[in-house]
Residue frames as qw, qx, qy, qz and C-alpha x, y, z in Angstrom:
[[0.519, -0.067, 0.558, -0.644, 5.78, 6.71, -6.59],
 [0.096, -0.078, -0.961, -0.249, 4.07, 3.38, -7.19],
 [0.578, 0.012, 0.148, -0.802, 0.35, 3.03, -7.53],
 [0.045, -0.071, -0.993, -0.081, -1.49, -0.27, -7.04],
 [0.573, -0.026, -0.030, -0.819, -5.27, -0.57, -7.76],
 [0.480, -0.015, -0.872, -0.097, -6.60, -3.81, -6.27],
 [0.690, -0.498, -0.049, -0.524, -9.56, -4.60, -3.98],
 [0.920, -0.138, -0.350, 0.109, -7.71, -7.77, -2.86],
 [0.577, 0.140, -0.378, 0.710, -4.62, -5.99, -1.54],
 [0.167, -0.465, 0.134, -0.859, -6.48, -3.07, -0.13],
 [0.786, -0.429, -0.189, -0.403, -8.80, -5.41, 1.83],
 [0.848, -0.092, -0.391, 0.345, -5.84, -7.46, 3.12],
 [0.328, 0.322, -0.305, 0.834, -4.01, -4.28, 4.27],
 [0.432, -0.502, -0.010, -0.749, -7.11, -2.85, 5.90],
 [0.877, -0.376, -0.249, -0.167, -7.70, -6.05, 7.81],
 [0.761, 0.015, -0.357, 0.542, -4.02, -6.34, 8.88],
 [0.093, 0.488, -0.158, 0.853, -4.02, -2.67, 9.97],
 [0.653, -0.575, -0.266, -0.415, -6.72, -3.47, 12.56],
 [0.873, -0.455, -0.092, 0.146, -4.24, -5.40, 14.67],
 [0.704, -0.131, 0.089, 0.692, -0.95, -3.88, 13.54],
 [0.087, 0.959, 0.216, -0.163, -0.87, -0.12, 13.60],
 [0.428, -0.590, 0.368, 0.578, 2.87, 0.29, 12.91],
 [0.568, 0.726, -0.118, -0.370, 3.23, 1.70, 9.29],
 [0.103, 0.581, -0.790, -0.166, 6.50, -0.27, 8.72],
 [0.377, -0.011, 0.918, -0.120, 4.82, -3.56, 9.63],
 [0.604, 0.579, 0.393, -0.380, 1.82, -2.85, 7.42],
 [0.398, 0.762, -0.381, -0.339, 4.15, -1.97, 4.53],
 [0.093, -0.385, 0.917, 0.056, 6.24, -5.14, 5.10],
 [0.548, 0.235, 0.753, -0.278, 3.00, -7.20, 5.16],
 [0.586, 0.700, 0.080, -0.401, 1.95, -5.67, 1.80],
 [0.241, 0.679, -0.650, -0.242, 5.29, -6.26, 0.22],
 [0.301, -0.184, 0.933, -0.073, 5.22, -9.89, 1.41],
 [0.619, 0.466, 0.552, -0.308, 1.72, -10.38, -0.13],
 [0.497, 0.774, -0.204, -0.336, 2.83, -8.83, -3.38],
 [0.026, 0.544, -0.829, -0.128, 6.05, -10.94, -3.47],
 [0.472, 0.040, 0.864, -0.167, 4.03, -14.12, -2.74],
 [0.619, 0.602, 0.436, -0.254, 1.65, -13.31, -5.63],
 [0.608, 0.058, 0.433, 0.662, 4.62, -12.55, -7.92],
 [0.171, 0.950, 0.259, -0.011, 3.41, -8.94, -8.31],
 [0.659, 0.232, 0.014, 0.715, 6.26, -6.95, -9.95],
 [0.195, -0.966, -0.113, 0.131, 7.37, -3.85, -8.06],
 [0.403, 0.796, -0.338, 0.300, 10.36, -1.70, -8.61],
 [0.701, 0.032, -0.511, 0.497, 13.57, -2.71, -6.78],
 [0.035, 0.408, -0.278, 0.869, 13.35, 0.63, -4.92],
 [0.670, -0.459, -0.156, -0.563, 10.11, -0.47, -3.18],
 [0.883, -0.191, -0.402, 0.148, 11.90, -3.28, -1.38],
 [0.556, 0.026, -0.340, 0.758, 14.43, -0.87, 0.22],
 [0.198, -0.627, -0.078, -0.750, 12.02, 1.93, 1.30],
 [0.270, -0.167, -0.735, 0.599, 11.66, 2.61, 4.96],
 [0.270, -0.604, -0.438, -0.609, 8.05, 3.63, 5.42],
 [0.249, -0.060, -0.652, 0.714, 7.36, 5.53, 8.60],
 [0.349, 0.293, 0.332, -0.826, 3.82, 6.90, 8.11],
 [0.033, 0.285, 0.851, 0.439, 0.65, 5.82, 6.41],
 [0.376, 0.181, 0.214, -0.883, -2.69, 7.54, 5.82],
 [0.093, 0.249, 0.950, 0.164, -5.80, 5.44, 5.26],
 [0.408, 0.129, 0.021, -0.904, -9.06, 6.61, 3.79],
 [0.772, 0.169, 0.409, -0.457, -12.21, 4.73, 2.69],
 [0.888, 0.435, 0.149, 0.000, -10.57, 3.72, -0.59],
 [0.593, 0.664, -0.317, 0.327, -6.94, 4.49, -0.43],
 [0.737, -0.613, 0.035, 0.284, -3.85, 3.80, 1.64],
 [0.434, 0.816, -0.262, 0.278, -0.79, 5.98, 1.16],
 [0.845, -0.352, -0.070, 0.397, 2.62, 4.96, 2.53],
 [0.161, 0.955, -0.150, 0.201, 5.15, 7.74, 3.28],
 [0.740, -0.138, -0.199, 0.627, 8.79, 8.09, 3.95],
 [0.199, -0.192, -0.120, 0.954, 9.01, 11.38, 5.68],
 [0.385, 0.520, 0.250, -0.720, 6.66, 13.69, 3.83],
 [0.318, 0.374, -0.628, -0.603, 7.07, 11.93, 0.42],
 [0.857, 0.099, 0.315, -0.396, 4.42, 9.41, -0.64],
 [0.146, -0.414, 0.853, 0.283, 6.12, 6.20, -1.89],
 [0.077, -0.148, -0.949, -0.267, 3.12, 4.01, -2.59],
 [0.541, 0.051, 0.142, -0.828, -0.63, 4.43, -3.11],
 [0.028, 0.119, 0.991, 0.048, -2.89, 1.46, -2.73],
 [0.450, 0.008, -0.064, -0.891, -6.40, 2.00, -4.11],
 [0.481, 0.085, 0.801, -0.346, -9.43, -0.19, -3.40],
 [0.628, 0.582, 0.447, -0.260, -11.51, 0.34, -6.62],
 [0.352, -0.233, 0.561, 0.712, -9.54, -0.11, -9.83],
 [0.248, 0.539, 0.706, 0.387, -12.70, 0.33, -11.87],
 [0.077, -0.882, -0.354, 0.302, -13.54, 3.70, -10.41],
 [0.513, 0.627, 0.153, 0.566, -12.52, 6.38, -12.92],
 [0.211, -0.938, 0.032, -0.275, -12.47, 9.11, -10.25],
 [0.794, -0.543, 0.168, 0.217, -9.68, 7.35, -8.50],
 [0.783, 0.325, 0.165, 0.505, -7.35, 7.63, -11.41],
 [0.180, 0.834, -0.006, 0.522, -6.88, 11.37, -10.77]]
């Protein structure tokens, strides 16, 4: 599982999610943003097929089936989020 801690990406995904509820579209949007910014992800991430996401106030989790593939946290400075 990959973990990204970035207010920038979390805010972008949250805004995109308002108009696009499909988890696969939201995941593709995030990957495109990461690729554009030259953020390095594992090769596996580009071939995942995400079919579910769960969003909380400070985290978005992307799932393939029941397995979490990617966590996107909003507050990288918050020590409580690291657990």
